C-alpha positions as a Python dict, from the first residue, in 0.01 Angstrom:
ca = {
    (1, 'M'): (0, 0, 0),
    (2, 'P'): (-358, 153, -23),
    (3, 'L'): (-609, 78, 232),
    (4, 'T'): (-835, -234, 179),
    (5, 'E'): (-1152, -210, -9),
    (6, 'P'): (-1434, -53, 220),
    (7, 'A'): (-1763, -171, 268),
    (8, 'P'): (-2034, -20, 43),
    (9, 'R'): (-2096, 336, 128),
    (10, 'E'): (-2199, 714, 25),
    (11, 'L'): (-1987, 975, 77),
    (12, 'I'): (-2113, 1266, 299),
    (13, 'H'): (-1828, 1520, 382),
    (14, 'T'): (-1499, 1609, 288),
    (15, 'R'): (-1267, 1791, 471),
    (16, 'D'): (-938, 1904, 256),
    (17, 'V'): (-638, 2068, 416),
    (18, 'Q'): (-341, 2209, 204),
    (19, 'C'): (-8, 2342, 308),
    (20, 'R'): (264, 2473, 146),
    (21, 'G'): (612, 2611, 250),
    (22, 'F'): (796, 2865, 66),
    (23, 'K'): (1126, 3029, 73),
    (24, 'R'): (1070, 3421, 70),
    (25, 'A'): (1309, 3643, -114),
    (26, 'D'): (1407, 3815, 218),
    (27, 'G'): (1556, 3462, 327),
    (28, 'N'): (1247, 3391, 585),
    (29, 'W'): (974, 3140, 522),
    (30, 'D'): (605, 3137, 459),
    (31, 'I'): (371, 2823, 527),
    (32, 'E'): (20, 2850, 433),
    (33, 'A'): (-266, 2618, 503),
    (34, 'H'): (-620, 2574, 361),
    (35, 'M'): (-902, 2417, 502),
    (36, 'T'): (-1243, 2356, 360),
    (37, 'D'): (-1537, 2125, 519),
    (38, 'V'): (-1788, 2014, 206),
    (39, 'K'): (-2078, 1815, 252),
    (40, 'T'): (-2243, 1624, -101),
    (41, 'C'): (-2579, 1732, 4),
    (42, 'G'): (-2746, 2059, 71),
    (43, 'S'): (-2824, 2151, 440),
    (44, 'T'): (-3011, 2418, 586),
    (45, 'H'): (-2822, 2606, 885),
    (46, 'H'): (-3028, 2802, 1170),
    (47, 'A'): (-2716, 3044, 1118),
    (48, 'R'): (-2640, 3063, 764),
    (49, 'G'): (-2971, 2932, 588),
    (50, 'E'): (-2977, 2722, 298),
    (51, 'I'): (-2593, 2598, 235),
    (52, 'P'): (-2615, 2398, -109),
    (53, 'A'): (-2397, 2090, -208),
    (54, 'G'): (-2059, 2164, -266),
    (55, 'T'): (-2057, 2482, -57),
    (56, 'P'): (-1785, 2503, 177),
    (57, 'M'): (-1931, 2524, 540),
    (58, 'H'): (-1607, 2599, 659),
    (59, 'E'): (-1312, 2767, 466),
    (60, 'M'): (-1001, 2907, 618),
    (61, 'W'): (-659, 3001, 556),
    (62, 'V'): (-349, 3076, 758),
    (63, 'R'): (-11, 3200, 663),
    (64, 'V'): (229, 3185, 891),
    (65, 'S'): (597, 3404, 813),
    (66, 'L'): (893, 3226, 998),
    (67, 'D'): (1270, 3335, 1026),
    (68, 'S'): (1565, 3012, 998),
    (69, 'C'): (1507, 2949, 1382),
    (70, 'M'): (1108, 2856, 1331),
    (71, 'T'): (1015, 3165, 1516),
    (72, 'I'): (691, 3317, 1380),
    (73, 'L'): (756, 3654, 1265),
    (74, 'A'): (380, 3725, 1125),
    (75, 'I'): (65, 3523, 1091),
    (76, 'E'): (-251, 3583, 902),
    (77, 'A'): (-578, 3411, 986),
    (78, 'V'): (-874, 3421, 746),
    (79, 'T'): (-1223, 3293, 814),
    (80, 'D'): (-1383, 3286, 436),
    (81, 'Q'): (-1667, 3116, 556),
    (82, 'A'): (-1828, 2977, 903),
    (83, 'P'): (-2144, 2836, 1018),
    (84, 'F'): (-2189, 3186, 1212),
    (85, 'R'): (-2130, 3566, 1177),
    (86, 'V'): (-1935, 3558, 1465),
    (87, 'C'): (-1665, 3341, 1407),
    (88, 'P'): (-1422, 3579, 1204),
    (89, 'E'): (-1402, 3825, 1484),
    (90, 'I'): (-1170, 3574, 1674),
    (91, 'T'): (-879, 3584, 1387),
    (92, 'P'): (-699, 3882, 1533),
    (93, 'N'): (-635, 3658, 1850),
    (94, 'F'): (-380, 3472, 1614),
    (95, 'Q'): (-141, 3754, 1672),
    (96, 'R'): (-34, 3625, 2003),
    (97, 'L'): (107, 3333, 1808),
    (98, 'V'): (383, 3625, 1660),
    (99, 'G'): (719, 3493, 1862),
    (100, 'L'): (637, 3134, 1930),
    (101, 'R'): (874, 2921, 1819),
    (102, 'I'): (764, 2572, 1621),
    (103, 'G'): (917, 2327, 1835),
    (104, 'P'): (880, 2072, 2107),
    (105, 'G'): (545, 2192, 2282),
    (106, 'F'): (392, 2420, 2015),
    (107, 'N'): (105, 2264, 1974),
    (108, 'A'): (37, 2323, 2333),
    (109, 'R'): (106, 2642, 2365),
    (110, 'V'): (-80, 2739, 2065),
    (111, 'R'): (-390, 2572, 2246),
    (112, 'E'): (-297, 2792, 2567),
    (113, 'L'): (-268, 3100, 2346),
    (114, 'V'): (-570, 3086, 2101),
    (115, 'G'): (-761, 2758, 2235),
    (116, 'G'): (-1102, 2743, 2326),
    (117, 'P'): (-1344, 3092, 2379),
    (118, 'E'): (-995, 3252, 2271),
    (119, 'G'): (-966, 3113, 1927),
    (120, 'C'): (-1129, 2902, 1654),
    (121, 'T'): (-1133, 2556, 1681),
    (122, 'H'): (-1067, 2465, 1293),
    (123, 'L'): (-798, 2740, 1276),
    (124, 'V'): (-613, 2656, 1608),
    (125, 'E'): (-648, 2252, 1436),
    (126, 'L'): (-501, 2401, 1112),
    (127, 'M'): (-160, 2541, 1347),
    (128, 'A'): (-47, 2141, 1352),
    (129, 'P'): (-16, 2042, 999),
    (130, 'I'): (151, 2418, 942),
    (131, 'G'): (424, 2288, 1222),
    (132, 'T'): (532, 1991, 1037),
    (133, 'T'): (471, 2159, 688),
    (134, 'A'): (724, 2427, 814),
    (135, 'F'): (976, 2126, 942),
    (136, 'Q'): (968, 1942, 650),
    (137, 'T'): (1003, 2283, 407),
    (138, 'M'): (1286, 2401, 615),
    (139, 'S'): (1452, 2072, 727),
    (140, 'G'): (1698, 2016, 434),
    (141, 'R'): (1796, 2379, 431),
    (142, 'Y'): (1904, 2347, 762),
    (143, 'R'): (2137, 2093, 675),
    (144, 'E'): (2255, 2281, 343),
    (145, 'A'): (2346, 2590, 598),
    (146, 'E'): (2515, 2372, 859),
    (147, 'Q'): (2875, 2492, 957),
    (148, 'P'): (3102, 2228, 998),
    (149, 'R'): (3056, 2093, 1363),
    (150, 'D'): (3347, 2191, 1605),
    (151, 'P'): (3549, 1867, 1671),
    (152, 'N'): (3619, 1981, 2069),
    (153, 'K'): (3221, 1996, 2135),
    (154, 'P'): (3033, 1704, 2181),
    (155, 'P'): (2747, 1670, 1889),
    (156, 'A'): (2393, 1796, 1990),
    (157, 'R'): (2087, 1585, 2001),
    (158, 'P'): (1923, 1573, 1700),
    (159, 'P'): (1559, 1646, 1768),
    (160, 'L'): (1392, 1402, 1555),
    (161, 'I'): (1511, 1138, 1830),
    (162, 'D'): (1234, 1005, 2019),
    (163, 'T'): (962, 1196, 1822),
    (164, 'C'): (795, 841, 1685),
    (165, 'H'): (866, 441, 1625),
    (166, 'T'): (1094, 519, 1359),
    (167, 'F'): (1314, 740, 1558),
    (168, 'A'): (1308, 557, 1883),
    (169, 'S'): (1645, 624, 2095),
    (170, 'D'): (1669, 269, 2122),
    (171, 'G'): (1552, 184, 1769),
    (172, 'E'): (1784, 39, 1466),
    (173, 'L'): (1792, 384, 1261),
    (174, 'V'): (1919, 561, 1550),
    (175, 'Q'): (2156, 308, 1644),
    (176, 'A'): (2302, 320, 1276),
    (177, 'E'): (2265, 701, 1235),
    (178, 'F'): (2307, 875, 1543),
    (179, 'P'): (2522, 581, 1755),
    (180, 'A'): (2587, 848, 1975),
    (181, 'F'): (2254, 890, 2081),
    (182, 'Y'): (2130, 514, 2112),
    (183, 'T'): (1992, 380, 2434),
    (184, 'G'): (1918, 38, 2325),
    (185, 'P'): (2089, -308, 2417),
    (186, 'S'): (2459, -312, 2268),
    (187, 'S'): (2492, -497, 1964),
    (188, 'K'): (2830, -605, 2051),
    (189, 'T'): (2865, -994, 2142),
    (190, 'G'): (3121, -1147, 2363),
}
């Protein structure tokens, strides 16, 4: 269901973020993100001068190469457009993310390594949708590659549990799909 009809308004700014996930021929994975900020009217910026309407204020790219465990093998960050001449100088710092695994705590660790004056706000922001895109890209492949579970070992807790309302450990979906990890009230009646 779309949003309700808005109040009369004028479009001023558009931020577009596109993320795409790829399976590589070598068995690894690439996740690419592209972000632009574009205004509908021209502006004058003290560092860049005149910026015509439709010209990106920001245009940035990130490619993360991952192994099947979602560990970053390589990263490339590029700033094509930015408000200041010095903005692209920080992209080499993103090499600090090599070896980091996408999983719980990923976004906080990215901010520790390349946040604040050690990085670029916009490139750091792109890392969150890169993480979710990696998960969406690779999740079906994980299920395809799963080995039969050893019946002598207890099942591992699915990583999705308690990541959102739908996967709440006391919710109906977990009760139905992952009953061993359900923490809500028992559905048995006396």
